[in-house]
N, C-alpha and C positions, 0 to 999 in steps of 0.2 A: 412632407417627402420623404421617401423610404429613406430609413436606414441600412446604409453599406455597409454586408458583412462578409468577411475575408474565410472563406471555408476551404480544408486542406485536401482533400477528400471527392470524390466523385457520391459513396454512400452519405455524406454530408450534405453535397447539394438537393442528394433525391428528399434525404430524411424534414431538411427544413423548407422545403418545394413550399411546402401548404402556411408557411406562416404570413402573420397579414403586417404589413410597411416595412417589408426588408425586402432589400435588393442583394441578393447573394453574389457573388465572384468568386472562381476558383482562381487559387494561387498553389504555382509551385515551388520547393523551394530548390530547385533546378533552375529553375528559370529568374529570368528579372521579375519584379511585380509589376503587376498588369496595371494602367494608368488608373483607373477607377479604384485602387487604390488608396491614393492620395486623401481621398474625401473618409476612408474607411472609420466606424468608427466600433468595431467590435470585429475581434482577431480571436479566432480559433483557431489555437496549435496544432498538429497535430499529436497523435498518441505518443506514438516514441519518437519523434523530431522536436521536441520543446527546446533543444539547448540551442539548434538552430536557427529553431524559429525566435530567439529572445535578440539575435542578430537584426530581425525586423522593424524592429519598435523605433528607432531612428528617423525611416524613411513613413512613418504612419503618424502627422502631427494633430488629424484629430481624430484617433485613437480615445475611447474613454471605459471600455470593456473591454480584459480578457479571460475568455472561456474555457480552461480549459476540460479533456478529456477525459483527465485523471483526479485520482483522489489527491495525488500529492504534488506539494508547488514550492517545492525547496530549491528549485533551479530559473524559479521567479521571481521570492524575495524577496526584496532588495534594490531586485532591476528593474520596476514596474515605477515609469514616470509618476509625479503626479497629479492626484486629481484621475489615474485611472484605476478604474474596480478589476479587481480579481476577485475570479469565483470561482470552486473546484467543482468538480464532477461525483458530488457527495450522493449516492442513493445508489449508481452504476456499478460500483464494483465489491460491494460489500458482501455478495450473496459468494462469487467464484474466488473470494478471498477467501471466504472462513469455508469453504469445501476446499482449499489445497487444507485449509490446518489441521482438517478435520483427516482429510488422506492422510499426512504425514505423520500426524499421532497414532491413527490405526495403524499405519505400516509400523513405526517402530513400536507400538503395544503388542502386536501381534505378529512382530518379526517376520513379516512377508520377503523383506529383502534378503533373509537367512534362508527361509524355505525354497524359494526361488535359486537362492545358490546351493542347495542341497538338490535340487530336480535338477539343475545343472548337471552333476555332481552323478546325476541318480543313486544317490541317496537318501534313505528314508529315515527320517529321525523325527519320529513320535517324541511330545513333550510339552507340558503346561505354559503357558506365557502370562503374560500382561494383561489387560485390559482398561479399554477406558469406562465403564461401568467406574462411580463413585471415586475416579480420580477428581481430585482438588486442582481446579484450572485456575488462573493468574493474567488476565489478560489488560493488558496496559493500554489505554485507551477506550476510550467510552462511547466514540463516536458510533457514526453505523455500523463501521465495517466490528466495533467491539459488541455490539448488541445483535446484525447478524450471527457473528459466532456464539454468542450465548445462548441464541434459540436451538441451533445447530449442536450444542453441547446438551441442551437439556435434556434434546432426545435419545442420546447417549448415556441417560440417568446419570453424567460427570457434574460435580458444582463447579459453578464461574463467578467467580470475585472479579467484578470491576474494577478498573482505578481508571480515575482519572484527573485533572490539573488539580482542582477540588474537590471534597466532598460534598456527595448530593442524597439525596434520596435516591439509593440500590446500588452508590457509586462512591467507592474508597477513593482517600483523596492520596497524592501521590507522596504526599509526606507520610504516608504511613507505611510504605516500603520496608525497612528494614524490619518489623514487626511482621509485615505480612507475605514475603518472603519464604522465609523458615518452613510454615502452615501449605503449602501447595508443591504437587509431584508433579506440573508445569507451566512455565511464565510465555504466554505468548503477546509480542511486541507485535500494535495496530496503531503507532503515533506518528506523528508525522514530524519533519524534521525541523526545531527549534533548538535556538542556542540551550535553553534546560534537555533537550533528547539526546546533541550533538554525546553522545561517549554518558549516553548515562548507565547504559551497563556495561562497568568496568572490573577488574576486580573485585575491590569491596562486594557490591550489587552483588556477582555470581559466588562468590563464600561464604553470601548468607543462604546457596538456595542449599536446598538438602541434598543428600546424597542421592544420586540413578536420577536426581529431576532433572526433566527438559526442556531444553530454552528453542523457541520456535521465535524467527523474525520475518513477518509479514511486512515488514515498513521498508526500514532501509538499512544499508547497510552503515552508514555513519553511528547509528545509534549506538550498537557492539565495539566495545573495544577489541579488535580478533587476536591480536598478540595473547590478552587475557583470556580468551574464550578457548585460546588452543592448548595454554598451560592447562585449563581445566578437563577436554578431551584428551589432550595425552596421556594427563594421571587414570582418565577410566573415572573420575567420580559425574563426571554432567555427560550429560548427551544434546544434541542439539539436530533441528533442523533449518535451514537457512535459506531463503530464495531470495536473499537481496547477501550483496558481500561491500568488505570496504577491506580492499579497491573492487571494483567493479566495471568491467567484466572482470572477471577474475583470469589473472597471465597465467598461464601455462608455467608449471614448476612453485605455485605459491604453494604453502604448506597444507592449504585450507584442504587444497585436492582428494590428499593422502591421508585425514581426520582422522582417528576413530572415532567412531559412536557419532558420526556424523551425516545427515541424509542431503543433499543439497541436491538443490533445482535453479535455473538460469533463470531468475526475476519474469516466472510465467506467471503464477499463482494469478493474474485478474486476466492475461492472455487465452481467454478460451472461448468459443464461437460463442455469437452473438452478442460481442462486449460492445462493435460499433452499435449497433438497436437500442441495448440500454444505455450509451454514453450521449449517443445523441439525440434521446426523449429528456435528457435532465437534461445537454447543453438546449435544448429546443426551449422547455420551459423557462429556463432561466432569461436567456435571450427575447422570449416571450413580452414578461416581466419588465425587463430593460427599456424594450421600444413600445410599453403601457405603460413610462415614466415612472415604472416604482421598483424598488429595488432588488439586485439578484438575492434569494434564500442563502448561496453558497459563498457567499463573498469571504476573502482567509481577511481578520482583523488580526490583531495588536496578542489574541490572546489562542492562533493558530497553534 
């Protein structure tokens, strides 16, 4: 008997149409769930609609797997019923997120925003800038996102140190951060939200970073103490690039909008052309494993 899979969009219906052993059912958060949802064993939440999709869980008594289209699972952890597996979309967004990090680092070091401001003023200001070459970059997060970023940093002749929850071959442990932070020119956050990472980047963390270092947050806003970061930016000691903030969305009038030394984007690192195709390719493989009676590879565990 086919396994019922709830799909949030037409792209997914097409992308998963070739899977054997599944009955795909389209749902819309703006409408009541279709009758077939009662037998659904797999739920695929929409990429940007996870918060609203959580409320569907009580209506899905036969649910066994939630397959996300995102790499982050913080909206689901602690809310998934017992016996239901949660799988993230690891492998789909690492490239685009790494690309964003490279883009903001180049913009900061090569002063692209400043040169654009000069152009608007019709002012020719030729001078020397920094370079990404030979920069020492500390990447917190040694999973898919961190590895994709390291691969790209290598091509710019930067020196990358990966940091994971614990030390292993090619990866330093998080307990080594106090000695690692002063040795690096930039720190990139690519960690999931857990009790251990929430508020990880506090005043003490930032104080260990050297003068003029750059903090790049491609994780989630709650990983960084916003007030502590604002203090460092206002002093001019540190620079930063944020794709995520706390709070988010950033309300009008918030001091981050006008903070000096900050490059800010609106949670768009993974929002690029082709993301649906990449995400559903990973989702299809995970669902196929589930249908075959195997455990999905991207399950969220206690070490997530």
